[in-house]
DRENKOLLO-149489 format. One record per residue: residue number from 1; residue in one letter; x, y, z of N, C-alpha, C, CB in turn. Coordinates in steps of 0.001 Angstrom, whole numbers, plus 500000, padded with zeros to 6 digits. Glycine has a CB too. Example, Ala and Ser with C-alpha at 12.3 -4.5 7.8 and 13.67 -1.06 7.14 Angstrom:
REM DRENKOLLO-149489
1	a	513190	494310	507800	512300	495500	507800	513200	496700	507800	511308	495527	509046
2	s	512850	497750	507080	513670	498940	507140	512900	500030	507870	514084	499402	505725
This chain:
REM DRENKOLLO-149489
1	m	356407	275465	949534	356212	276824	950033	356714	277852	948989	356956	277012	951394
2	w	357827	277510	948339	358376	278470	947347	357362	278630	946189	359792	277972	946792
3	l	356629	277555	945848	355632	277680	944752	354479	278559	945177	355097	276292	944326
4	l	354002	278409	946455	352906	279238	946954	353285	280711	946953	352507	278802	948361
5	g	354532	280960	947429	355008	282346	947416	355086	282965	946020	356360	282411	948054
6	f	355512	282158	945086	355547	282586	943670	354179	282864	943129	356213	281539	942811
7	l	353247	281951	943384	351910	282105	942834	351186	283279	943464	351108	280835	943030
8	c	351313	283498	944739	350634	284632	945415	351182	285953	944836	350855	284576	946998
9	t	352496	286034	944677	353083	287258	944208	352749	287558	942780	354534	287213	944373
10	s	352821	286526	941910	352555	286692	940484	351089	286999	940264	352962	285436	939698
11	s	350249	286347	941076	348785	286596	940979	348459	288042	941338	347995	285633	941916
12	g	349067	288508	942388	348808	289935	942819	349293	290915	941771	349515	290253	944180
13	i	350495	290658	941202	351011	291554	940145	350160	291520	938940	352415	291195	939762
14	l	349659	290358	938568	348781	290206	937395	347500	290965	937594	348474	288731	937124
15	i	346911	290814	938828	345661	291545	939130	345875	293017	939003	345148	291219	940533
16	g	347021	293510	939571	347354	294920	939422	347550	295373	938022	348548	295220	940167
17	g	348165	294480	937214	348309	294750	935781	346981	294787	935086	349188	293717	935130
18	a	346097	293940	935450	344730	293931	934826	343993	295206	935161	343891	292702	935310
19	i	344183	295684	936388	343521	296963	936777	344118	298118	935957	343694	297246	938331
20	a	345437	298101	935803	346067	299166	935033	345586	299080	933539	347651	299053	935136
21	w	345451	297869	933025	344944	297709	931639	343510	298153	931525	345063	296255	931179
22	a	342692	297858	932529	341258	298203	932488	341092	299740	932401	340514	297636	933763
23	f	342036	300468	932929	341924	301954	932906	342845	302540	931810	342303	302565	934322
24	r	343189	301735	930824	344058	302219	929803	343442	303339	928995	344447	301114	928918
25	g	342123	303424	928974	341437	304454	928203	341753	305870	928674	339959	304226	928266
26	i	342139	306017	929967	342475	307384	930430	343985	307586	930519	341833	307662	931807
27	q	344727	306681	929967	346195	306753	930103	346841	307788	929203	346800	305413	929808
28	k	345964	308433	928356	346490	309575	927578	346719	310713	928502	345533	309996	926439
29	k	346016	310716	929619	346237	311779	930638	347361	311286	931519	344916	312094	931499
30	v	348533	311277	931039	349669	310702	931729	349949	311415	933073	350900	310767	930827
31	d	349681	312722	933112	349934	313502	934312	349067	312990	935473	349662	315001	934048
32	v	347815	312622	935135	346891	312125	936157	347400	310787	936650	345438	311997	935604
33	i	347707	309865	935689	348095	308531	936031	349433	308564	936823	348213	307665	934750
34	y	350388	309367	936399	351650	309462	937101	351516	310076	938465	352616	310242	936304
35	g	350648	311082	938599	350434	311679	939882	349829	310650	940866	349528	312904	939739
36	l	348855	309872	940399	348237	308826	941260	349294	307752	941617	346994	308153	940526
37	c	350063	307388	940586	351067	306288	940814	352141	306789	941830	351773	305844	939414
38	a	352549	308030	941682	353525	308619	942652	352971	308566	944041	353872	310085	942293
39	g	351702	308962	944173	351078	308934	945513	350993	307517	946079	349674	309544	945454
40	i	350592	306583	945232	350514	305172	945676	351896	304646	946091	349929	304279	944543
41	i	352935	304951	945358	354251	304489	945692	354705	305108	947006	355228	304811	944573
42	l	354557	306438	947137	355006	307138	948380	354188	306648	949540	354875	308697	948252
43	g	352892	306396	949342	352057	305827	950411	352534	304461	950833	350613	305739	949966
44	l	352856	303607	949813	353344	302263	950087	354633	302308	950880	353552	301496	948791
45	i	355549	303269	950547	356788	303429	951258	356577	303853	952659	357650	304390	950579
46	c	355706	304905	952851	355517	305484	954180	354710	304588	955118	354836	306818	954058
47	f	353650	303963	954593	352701	303273	955410	353040	301783	955628	351359	303404	954795
48	e	353863	301191	954733	354075	299758	954840	355561	299386	954819	353351	299050	953719
49	i	356330	299826	953812	357690	299320	953684	358630	299837	954767	358235	299683	952339
50	i	358614	301184	955027	359487	301762	956053	359121	301213	957453	359381	303318	956035
51	p	357879	301216	957819	357538	300637	959180	357971	299197	959283	356003	300724	959466
52	e	357824	298453	958172	358251	297036	958219	359729	296920	958412	357850	296300	956950
53	a	360525	297742	957738	361965	297693	957842	362427	298128	959255	362600	298587	956758
54	i	361870	299183	959759	362247	299685	961105	361865	298658	962165	361552	301058	961410
55	e	360737	297977	961998	360281	297022	962986	361226	295830	963005	358834	296576	962695
56	i	361781	295408	961812	362625	294280	961762	364019	294539	962423	362777	293866	960332
57	s	364611	295684	962105	365977	295850	962570	366350	297326	962942	366914	295343	961493
58	g	365411	298222	962976	365740	299527	963488	366081	300575	962405	366879	299392	964423
59	w	366326	301858	962895	366524	302941	962001	367838	302857	961234	366454	304197	962747
60	l	368951	302485	961889	370237	302531	961324	370335	301709	960024	371219	302060	962324
61	s	369876	300412	960132	369916	299547	958945	369037	300107	957845	369471	298120	959295
62	t	367921	300703	958216	367016	301253	957261	367627	302423	956499	365763	301675	957943
63	v	368311	303314	957235	368969	304447	956634	370090	304036	955699	369498	305347	957697
64	v	370883	303064	956214	372013	302543	955386	371481	301956	954097	372834	301459	956161
65	g	370486	301081	954187	369917	300478	952986	369320	301481	952025	368877	299493	953366
66	f	368639	302483	952621	368002	303509	951796	369079	304265	950990	367176	304499	952687
67	s	370164	304611	951630	371239	305347	950987	371918	304488	949862	372287	305779	952059
68	i	372057	303199	950145	372655	302281	949119	371689	302237	947919	372901	300787	949716
69	g	370380	302153	948214	369400	302104	947148	369441	303317	946276	368043	301943	947706
70	m	369611	304495	946866	369729	305752	946049	370926	305735	945167	369803	306985	946940
71	l	372064	305194	945723	373280	305111	944900	373098	304115	943782	374494	304722	945751
72	i	372489	302973	944041	372233	301986	943024	371432	302619	941882	371489	300778	943621
73	f	370397	303367	942231	369550	304004	941238	370411	304968	940333	368382	304788	941959
74	e	371265	305755	940975	372078	306704	940235	372982	305969	939242	372918	307560	941201
75	v	373547	304829	939687	374411	304020	938812	373615	303467	937644	375064	302867	939600
76	l	372471	302825	937924	371655	302249	936955	371156	303332	935935	370508	301539	937639
77	h	370736	304495	936461	370260	305552	935672	371258	306004	934653	369871	306649	936515
78	r	372536	306175	935150	373589	306651	934249	373962	305609	933228	374816	307053	935032
79	v	374028	304338	933655	374397	303238	932771	373327	303144	931654	374516	301872	933579
80	f	372042	303133	932022	370991	303008	931055	370991	304159	930013	369669	302955	931774
81	h	371242	305309	930496	371212	306528	929607	372462	306603	928744	371092	307842	930458
82	q	373547	305980	929177	374763	305949	928352	374691	304969	927208	375944	305615	929197
83	k	373892	303901	927350	373720	302926	926297	372665	303337	925308	373379	301603	926875
84	q	372955	303227	924057	372073	303741	922995	370639	303203	923121	372643	303371	921617
85	v	370563	301867	923483	369230	301275	923504	368341	301881	924629	369350	299748	923687
86	f	368945	302467	925627	368167	303020	926716	368102	304536	926721	368721	302553	927999
87	k	368582	305152	925687	368489	306616	925627	366978	306972	925414	369422	307215	924439
88	t	366465	307781	926257	365067	308048	926239	364773	309269	925268	364571	308329	927704
89	t	364918	308947	923993	364645	310016	923018	363165	310106	922721	365424	309781	921717
90	t	362345	309090	923072	360926	309122	922863	360220	308853	924180	360511	308112	921797
91	k	358902	309145	924222	358145	308854	925424	358053	307336	925658	356741	309471	925327
92	k	357932	306530	924591	357893	305111	924706	359157	304548	925387	357713	304509	923346
93	e	360275	305061	925030	361578	304563	925608	361666	305004	927040	362835	305100	924803
94	s	361129	306227	927339	361107	306656	928732	360247	305795	929602	360645	308053	928827
95	y	359080	305404	929068	358181	304456	929797	358861	303132	930040	356873	304216	929012
96	i	359553	302640	929046	360225	301360	929152	361316	301437	930217	360816	300940	927791
97	l	362095	302525	930204	363152	302650	931220	362585	302676	932590	363975	303888	931000
98	t	361447	303419	932753	360815	303462	934110	360351	302098	934518	359619	304442	934146
99	g	359729	301322	933590	359289	299971	933880	360381	299099	934280	358616	299389	932745
100	v	361542	299156	933575	362686	298266	933865	363224	298522	935220	363790	298434	932848
101	i	363374	299815	935611	363924	300153	936924	362978	299702	938020	364186	301664	937036
102	l	361642	299874	937775	360648	299436	938773	360651	297930	938900	359238	299926	938398
103	m	360808	297243	937778	360882	295769	937829	362080	295286	938637	360957	295192	936413
104	f	363227	295937	938462	364411	295578	939199	364203	295908	940696	365649	296318	938624
105	s	363578	297025	941021	363358	297425	942404	362438	296422	943124	362754	298844	942458
106	f	361311	296088	942499	360372	295148	943104	360943	293769	943241	359120	295085	942307
107	s	361821	293389	942283	362480	292080	942414	363363	292034	943658	363322	291772	941161
108	i	364149	293063	943867	364961	293135	945077	364121	293072	946344	365779	294403	945074
109	h	363037	293816	946327	362147	293856	947500	361562	292498	947834	361021	294839	947267
110	n	361348	291677	946777	360687	290391	947023	361601	289358	947627	360120	289856	945754
111	i	362912	289587	947627	363852	288616	948207	363650	288490	949736	365317	289038	947893
112	p	363728	289629	950472	363512	289503	951943	362147	289060	952295	363773	290797	952632
113	m	361136	289394	951471	359770	288935	951734	359765	287379	951616	358726	289611	950709
114	g	360475	286819	950674	360585	285362	950582	361348	284750	951718	361233	284979	949308
115	i	362457	285424	952119	363282	284918	953252	362456	284824	954555	364519	285852	953479
116	i	361684	285870	954824	360783	285839	956000	359791	284692	955888	360019	287178	956145
117	l	359224	284488	954717	358239	283378	954499	358908	282066	954698	357614	283427	953081
118	g	360083	281867	954126	360788	280553	954216	361309	280212	955608	361954	280535	953256
119	a	361629	281277	956362	362215	281064	957702	361150	280830	958752	363073	282259	958108
120	n	359855	281224	958444	358823	281068	959423	358391	279615	959532	357653	281945	959085
121	e	358032	279193	960746	357629	277830	961014	356218	277727	961574	358592	277199	961959
122	e	355526	278810	961724	354173	278845	962226	353172	278859	961098	353972	280040	963110
123	a	352247	277900	961077	351284	277746	959981	350383	278986	959851	350422	276485	960206
124	d	349866	279480	960938	348937	280609	960902	349620	281827	960363	348369	280897	962282
125	f	350893	282065	960798	351670	283248	960369	351996	283069	958896	352996	283430	961229
126	t	352266	281882	958425	352584	281599	957040	351379	282002	956192	352951	280089	956836
127	m	350187	281634	956582	348985	281999	955764	348840	283489	955745	347673	281344	956321
128	t	349095	284171	956869	349014	285612	956878	350046	286224	955921	349217	286139	958296
129	l	351275	285677	955917	352290	286196	955017	351915	285987	953532	353627	285528	955318
130	l	351311	284845	953221	350900	284582	951869	349799	285556	951402	350424	283150	951756
131	q	348850	285816	952323	347800	286823	952007	348420	288163	951805	346740	286908	953119
132	t	349358	288507	952695	350084	289785	952553	350756	289916	951217	351116	289931	953639
133	l	351451	288879	950800	352150	288886	949526	351165	289110	948357	352917	287562	949339
134	l	350027	288467	948397	348987	288632	947379	348475	290066	947295	347830	287699	947667
135	f	348008	290593	948437	347409	291936	948428	348449	293041	948284	346614	292158	949700
136	h	349662	292782	948811	350757	293745	948704	351195	293875	947230	351961	293308	949602
137	s	351077	292805	946462	351591	292821	945104	350606	293522	944132	351869	291381	944639
138	i	349330	293698	944502	348368	294335	943613	348765	295754	943299	346989	294312	944220
139	p	348969	296649	944252	349404	298030	943930	350756	298046	943222	349488	298880	945213
140	e	351635	297089	943578	352904	297035	942868	352674	296739	941356	353824	295949	943508
141	g	351711	295878	941097	351399	295513	939713	350860	296730	938967	350372	294348	939667
142	i	349979	297511	939619	349446	298722	939035	350588	299654	938662	348471	299411	940002
143	i	351446	299914	939659	352582	300826	939476	353498	300315	938327	353397	300958	940817
144	l	353806	299049	938372	354760	298469	937422	354245	298490	935966	355078	297033	937831
145	f	352961	298145	935819	352415	297951	934472	351897	299289	933843	351264	296912	934532
146	t	351658	300283	934597	351215	301581	934031	352157	302060	932982	351089	302640	935113
147	p	353449	302313	933271	354359	302778	932203	354520	301768	931118	355712	303112	932762
148	l	354516	300477	931413	354724	299450	930403	353554	299377	929436	354938	298099	931062
149	i	352346	299596	929932	351159	299567	929066	351224	300830	928193	349797	299503	929919
150	l	351662	301934	928737	351854	303147	927967	352873	302929	926874	352283	304289	928866
151	a	353856	302042	927085	354861	301754	926158	354365	300768	925082	356051	301224	926875
152	g	353219	300149	925368	352642	299245	924348	353059	297793	924459	353011	299727	923001
153	i	353352	297261	925633	353715	295886	925796	352502	294992	925515	354266	295645	927201
154	n	352778	293758	925054	351658	292814	924832	351467	291908	926040	351908	291954	923565
155	l	350414	291055	925923	350049	290193	927059	351171	289240	927413	348783	289400	926747
156	l	351814	288617	926393	352854	287609	926643	354010	288254	927451	353389	287010	925278
157	k	354430	289458	927041	355499	290142	927767	355058	290539	929165	355956	291373	926999
158	g	353786	290830	929323	353232	291188	930631	353299	289975	931586	351757	291687	930481
159	l	352945	288807	931090	353045	287585	931876	354506	287293	932259	352451	286402	931093
160	l	355379	287433	931262	356820	287185	931520	357359	288106	932581	357638	287357	930242
161	i	357029	289405	932546	357412	290330	933513	356968	289981	934944	356902	291615	933127
162	s	355681	289608	934990	355127	289236	936351	355858	288031	936935	353588	288908	936262
163	f	356214	287084	936084	356980	285863	936513	358347	286227	936963	357087	284831	935378
164	i	359054	287101	936213	360395	287555	936583	360421	288217	937933	360929	288504	935551
165	v	359448	289111	938194	359424	289801	939474	359060	288861	940615	358447	290957	939425
166	s	358388	287792	940323	357949	286872	941377	358993	285791	941731	356659	286202	940948
167	i	359879	285534	940810	360953	284505	941042	361791	284754	942269	361880	284440	939852
168	p	362180	286020	942547	362971	286280	943747	362252	285868	945074	363321	287766	943793
169	v	360923	285817	945074	360201	285402	946268	360533	283932	946525	358651	285621	946109
170	s	360516	283088	945447	360828	281680	945557	362286	281450	946036	360595	280998	944207
171	l	363179	282269	945441	364600	282194	945866	364739	282619	947324	365502	283096	944960
172	g	364009	283617	947773	364036	284042	949160	363501	282991	950075	363266	285298	949337
173	v	362448	282270	949676	361899	281188	950497	362941	280092	950713	360636	280599	949839
174	l	363659	279760	949649	364708	278709	949730	365823	279205	950675	365304	278368	948280
175	m	366222	280494	950541	367264	281075	951364	366782	281105	952834	367633	282514	950855
176	g	365545	281476	953038	365040	281588	954393	365002	280265	955091	363684	282191	954393
177	g	364604	279176	954359	364611	277849	954905	366002	277361	955313	364023	276917	953920
178	f	366978	277855	954585	368400	277455	954817	369010	278277	955960	369254	277648	953507
179	l	368760	279591	955966	369372	280512	956911	368642	280583	958223	369449	281867	956322
180	g	367348	280424	958194	366532	280673	959406	366301	282140	959541	367209	280122	960684
181	y	365631	282523	960639	365213	283897	960829	366247	284638	961763	363752	283935	961440
182	n	367492	284490	961423	368557	285100	962278	369304	286200	961566	369559	284037	962731
183	h	368804	286607	960411	369539	287602	959592	368587	288850	959357	370012	286938	958166
184	q	368075	289349	960440	367095	290459	960349	367767	291710	959763	366488	290784	961764
185	t	368996	291989	960132	369629	293176	959624	369791	293152	958112	370954	293355	960273
186	l	370169	291979	957634	370324	291818	956146	368989	291998	955451	370912	290408	955785
187	n	367917	291417	956009	366577	291625	955469	366199	293088	955426	365567	290867	956282
188	t	366461	293804	956493	366127	295200	956577	366910	295997	955537	366398	295727	957979
189	i	368211	295722	955382	368998	296443	954405	368465	296221	952995	370452	296020	954490
190	l	368111	294965	952701	367524	294646	951366	366214	295378	951148	367289	293125	951220
191	i	365354	295373	952145	364064	296105	952028	364372	297580	951841	363145	295884	953302
192	s	365281	298136	952619	365593	299592	952524	366283	299990	951211	366490	300003	953691
193	i	367034	299066	950674	367630	299343	949308	366473	299510	948353	368616	298159	948803
194	t	365430	298684	948452	364292	298810	947595	363600	300172	947794	363324	297668	947852
195	i	363526	300584	949089	362880	301906	949358	363611	303026	948615	362865	302217	950897
196	g	364990	302990	948756	365812	303998	948146	365642	304038	946611	367259	303751	948510
197	i	365662	302857	945979	365553	302811	944540	364153	303296	944078	365829	301378	944040
198	i	363090	302786	944726	361776	303133	944358	361495	304594	944586	360821	302304	945087
199	f	362015	305120	945698	361851	306560	945966	362443	307409	944822	362530	306935	947315
200	m	363652	307098	944440	364332	307815	943390	363615	307682	942023	365759	307313	943286
201	v	363115	306458	941781	362325	306267	940530	361090	307153	940551	361900	304769	940354
202	t	360455	307165	941696	359203	307969	941809	359462	309419	941624	358534	307760	943153
203	v	360519	309945	942230	360765	311374	942097	361282	311747	940705	361756	311824	943152
204	s	362251	311015	940164	362888	311458	938940	362225	310953	937666	364296	311036	938949
205	e	361609	309778	937711	361055	309207	936490	359557	309320	936432	361450	307775	936362
206	i	358853	309577	937506	357426	309604	937485	356914	311026	937892	356869	308507	938428
207	l	357235	311452	939105	356701	312732	939598	357260	313930	938813	357024	312896	941092
208	y	358558	314029	938738	359190	315215	938078	358725	315380	936645	360728	315091	938094
209	p	358718	314372	935800	358218	314601	934422	356784	315068	934392	358339	313335	933600
210	a	355951	314572	935297	354535	314983	935345	354425	316436	935745	353736	314103	936327
211	l	355264	316822	936698	355178	318245	937194	355592	319257	936118	356089	318441	938452
212	i	356621	318911	935331	357069	319884	934337	356238	319883	933058	358497	319623	933993
213	q	355382	318833	932880	354595	318741	931679	353125	319110	931903	354697	317358	931124
214	s	352764	319366	933141	351349	319601	933453	351245	320648	934619	350631	318226	933848
215	s	350019	320808	935063	349733	321714	936204	350279	321118	937499	348195	321973	936341
216	i	351068	321870	938211	351634	321396	939455	350534	321022	940463	352557	322460	940044
217	f	349516	321899	940524	348411	321632	941446	347664	320341	941094	347438	322805	941446
218	k	347447	320135	939845	346739	318917	939374	347505	317661	939707	346505	318978	937866
219	v	348832	317662	939470	349666	316498	939726	349720	316215	941235	351091	316715	939156
220	l	349936	317265	942005	350042	317118	943467	348725	316655	944062	350470	318443	944117
221	l	347596	317162	943514	346300	316689	944000	346115	315187	943732	345165	317486	943338
222	c	346492	314776	942517	346384	313341	942201	347339	312552	943106	346709	313071	940685
223	m	348523	313078	943435	349448	312396	944312	348825	312216	945684	350764	313165	944414
224	v	348178	313261	946207	347534	313159	947518	346429	312149	947522	346995	314490	947947
225	i	345670	312076	946421	344656	311084	946284	345224	309673	946271	343877	311337	945051
226	g	346376	309564	945581	346998	308226	945545	347515	307777	946944	348171	308227	944529
227	i	348056	308730	947684	348492	308435	949034	347338	308021	949885	349185	309615	949645
228	g	346194	308713	949743	344987	308339	950525	344467	307008	950136	343890	309357	950356
229	i	344507	306633	948863	344048	305328	948401	344865	304209	949041	344134	305241	946872
230	i	346185	304337	948993	347050	303340	949491	346959	303283	951019	348461	303601	949030
231	g	346706	304411	951684	346531	304429	953146	345281	303638	953520	346430	305893	953680
232	l	344193	303826	952816	342995	303037	953089	343181	301557	952730	341813	303610	952319
233	y	343965	301268	951679	344202	299902	951248	344991	299179	952341	344960	299864	949885
234	v	346082	299803	952824	346976	299147	953791	346162	298948	955120	348319	300033	954037
235	k	345327	299894	955484	344534	299752	956694	343537	298646	956596	343835	301018	957005
236	a	343012	298462	955354	342002	297381	955162	342616	295977	955144	341243	297604	953849
237	f	343874	295879	954617	344475	294570	954493	345700	294400	955351	344821	294308	953083
């Protein structure tokens, strides 16, 4: 089961990366890309991740995890900017920083997804979860690879990144098989930590730079389009 979870997640991320790569010709219009990505991320948070967290364990655990996630982002952000290698003196370094934080965020998010998969004992629900992992990972792949492609990563590094982000699913499956489905609050907090980190990444590293470098109306319009796209996507799958 851990291998199936890994393969579904990595396949979805690679499909998303391929989509981002296919549209690399318009990536010089960073404001458009970032506006769309911000909308997709916010839509993913509002339409899928938050409802999933609340359904598992309620509002309190969700708010606690969200707050922890915001604090983790602030710590990571300051640490990265204090180290010379992560000082964003160029656009390329800024894209790399954004990609690294997103990679970390999605990795955390994949742990509870794996735990739920590993703890489940119903075959039909397991198949549904695997399909969800696959389709859920596609927009994450688009979001993750957009700044990395702008930074100029090669195919080998892209494959490595997709595998790194998918490994926590396998670890979660093993943890879920050992713990069972009796740790819903922990799962919710982990999911909510992801929400907090990704939200802060979206606002400070994606949306804000696009707003100050381009037309506010243009960026917000692209963001609304992105939210609409992910809304239709979640409804369909």
